[in-house]
N, C-alpha and C positions, 0 to 999 in steps of 0.2 A: 148657612152663610147668606148674607144679604145679597141683593141684586147688585152686581158690579158692572153692569152694562154701560152706565153713563160715566164711569170713572176712567181716568187715564191709566196708562200702564203702571206708573210708579205708585199711584194711589191704590190701584188694584192689588199690587204686590204687598203693600203695607196692610191692606184689609185682610188679605189671605193669611199673612203671617200672624196677625193678631187673632184671627179666627182659629188658626191651628194651635196657638198657645193656649187659648181659652179651652178648646176641646181637650187638650192634654191635661189641663188643670182640673177640669170637670170630671173626666173619666180616666183616672190613672190605670195603667195596665198592671195586673198582679204580677209579682215577681215569678220568674220561671222556676219550676221545681225539678228541672232536669238540665243537663249540659246542652249547650247549643250544638246542633248538628248530630247529637247522639241518636236521634230517631231516623236519620237518613238511611236509606237502603245501602248496604255495603256492596260494592261492585268488585267482582273478581278481576284480576289482571288479564287483559286480552293478550292474544299472541302478538309478539312484536313483528314489525315489518310493515307490509302494505296495509293501508287503512281498511278497516272492515266496514263495508257498506251494506 
């Protein structure tokens, strides 16, 4: 991304947005080959009642 030190807030916002769009177009992410969240560790239900710390 270019140096945005001298730009105002709105111009900086626009510059950032265009930079993000350009990065997305240049390097598209490959589609996921597994379901979202399927690799998360499963947590057993804790005992109900007072919070466990």
